C-alpha angles and dihedrals in degrees: 000000000000123000097202098185093054098033093240129150106206114205112185128185132170105243099223094145143341092277092061092046093048088050090055091051092049093048093052095044091049091048090053091049092050092046091054100037108030118065092192091057092049090049090050092052091044088053091053092049092045091059088066099031110031112203094024114160111273089228091058095105093050095062104051139118122238113221115201106201123186120193112207140154090214110118125229136045123337091259089055090060092062133068118230095260089053091051091051091048091047091054092050093049093046090052090049093051093046090051087063090057097252125129120244131205128177125202142163132220116208113225121208116242087261093052096107 
Protein backbone atom coordinates (compact mmCIF):
# COMPACT_ATOMS: atom_id res chain seq x y z
CA UNK A 1 0.00 0.00 0.00
CA UNK A 2 1.12 3.54 -0.61
CA UNK A 3 0.10 6.45 1.63
CA UNK A 4 0.66 9.20 -0.92
CA UNK A 5 -0.03 12.17 1.36
CA UNK A 6 2.54 11.06 3.95
CA UNK A 7 5.05 9.43 1.55
CA UNK A 8 4.75 6.05 3.23
CA UNK A 9 5.14 2.61 1.74
CA UNK A 10 3.06 0.31 3.91
CA UNK A 11 4.22 -3.30 3.87
CA UNK A 12 1.89 -5.57 5.84
CA UNK A 13 2.29 -9.25 6.59
CA UNK A 14 0.44 -11.60 8.92
CA UNK A 15 3.02 -12.75 11.45
CA UNK A 16 2.11 -16.43 11.57
CA UNK A 17 5.69 -17.54 12.03
CA UNK A 18 9.29 -16.43 11.63
CA UNK A 19 9.30 -17.34 7.93
CA UNK A 20 6.49 -14.86 7.18
CA UNK A 21 8.18 -12.14 9.21
CA UNK A 22 11.56 -12.71 7.53
CA UNK A 23 9.79 -12.51 4.16
CA UNK A 24 8.33 -9.12 5.10
CA UNK A 25 11.76 -7.81 6.09
CA UNK A 26 13.32 -9.04 2.84
CA UNK A 27 10.53 -7.56 0.72
CA UNK A 28 10.87 -4.14 2.30
CA UNK A 29 14.66 -4.12 2.16
CA UNK A 30 14.62 -5.16 -1.50
CA UNK A 31 12.05 -2.51 -2.33
CA UNK A 32 14.25 0.16 -0.75
CA UNK A 33 17.27 -1.12 -2.70
CA UNK A 34 15.34 -1.04 -5.97
CA UNK A 35 13.93 2.40 -5.23
CA UNK A 36 17.39 3.80 -4.68
CA UNK A 37 19.31 1.90 -7.37
CA UNK A 38 16.90 1.17 -10.23
CA UNK A 39 15.49 4.11 -12.22
CA UNK A 40 12.90 1.89 -13.93
CA UNK A 41 11.51 0.80 -10.56
CA UNK A 42 11.29 4.43 -9.36
CA UNK A 43 9.53 5.38 -12.60
CA UNK A 44 7.08 2.52 -12.13
CA UNK A 45 6.23 3.62 -8.58
CA UNK A 46 6.01 7.26 -9.69
CA UNK A 47 3.57 6.16 -12.41
CA UNK A 48 1.37 4.43 -9.83
CA UNK A 49 1.39 7.49 -7.58
CA UNK A 50 0.77 9.85 -10.52
CA UNK A 51 -2.47 8.02 -11.35
CA UNK A 52 -3.86 9.25 -8.03
CA UNK A 53 -1.95 12.53 -7.76
CA UNK A 54 -1.29 13.92 -11.24
CA UNK A 55 1.67 16.28 -11.29
CA UNK A 56 3.30 14.77 -8.20
CA UNK A 57 7.02 15.54 -7.90
CA UNK A 58 9.12 12.97 -9.78
CA UNK A 59 11.36 12.67 -6.69
CA UNK A 60 8.36 11.67 -4.56
CA UNK A 61 9.28 7.99 -4.38
CA UNK A 62 12.86 8.73 -3.32
CA UNK A 63 11.87 10.48 -0.09
CA UNK A 64 9.51 8.04 1.58
CA UNK A 65 9.28 6.02 4.74
CA UNK A 66 8.91 2.26 4.72
CA UNK A 67 6.45 0.98 7.31
CA UNK A 68 6.88 -2.66 8.27
CA UNK A 69 3.56 -3.77 9.75
CA UNK A 70 3.07 -7.15 11.35
CA UNK A 71 -0.41 -8.44 12.09
CA UNK A 72 -0.46 -10.91 14.98
CA UNK A 73 -2.81 -12.24 17.64
CA UNK A 74 0.12 -12.61 20.06
CA UNK A 75 -0.45 -10.38 23.12
CA UNK A 76 2.09 -7.96 24.57
CA UNK A 77 4.47 -5.38 23.18
CA UNK A 78 5.70 -5.48 19.60
CA UNK A 79 9.01 -6.99 20.70
CA UNK A 80 7.11 -9.80 22.41
CA UNK A 81 5.57 -10.79 19.06
CA UNK A 82 9.00 -11.63 17.57
CA UNK A 83 11.51 -14.36 18.28
CA UNK A 84 15.14 -13.38 18.84
CA UNK A 85 16.30 -14.30 15.29
CA UNK A 86 13.51 -12.10 13.89
CA UNK A 87 14.59 -9.19 16.08
CA UNK A 88 18.18 -9.54 14.89
CA UNK A 89 17.04 -9.68 11.25
CA UNK A 90 14.77 -6.67 11.79
CA UNK A 91 17.68 -4.61 13.11
CA UNK A 92 19.85 -5.52 10.10
CA UNK A 93 17.11 -4.67 7.60
CA UNK A 94 16.25 -1.39 9.32
CA UNK A 95 19.92 -0.39 9.17
CA UNK A 96 20.04 -1.33 5.48
CA UNK A 97 16.95 0.76 4.66
CA UNK A 98 18.21 3.72 6.67
CA UNK A 99 21.54 3.52 4.84
CA UNK A 100 19.60 4.28 1.63
CA UNK A 101 18.24 7.50 3.18
CA UNK A 102 14.68 6.29 3.67
CA UNK A 103 12.73 6.50 6.87
CA UNK A 104 11.64 3.32 8.62
CA UNK A 105 8.77 2.66 10.98
CA UNK A 106 7.71 -0.61 12.52
CA UNK A 107 4.25 -1.33 13.85
CA UNK A 108 2.02 -4.16 14.84
CA UNK A 109 -1.68 -4.79 14.31
CA UNK A 110 -3.39 -6.94 16.90
CA UNK A 111 -5.67 -9.55 15.37
CA UNK A 112 -8.68 -10.83 17.23
CA UNK A 113 -8.69 -14.52 18.03
CA UNK A 114 -10.96 -14.96 14.98
CA UNK A 115 -8.53 -13.07 12.69
CA UNK A 116 -7.28 -16.09 10.80
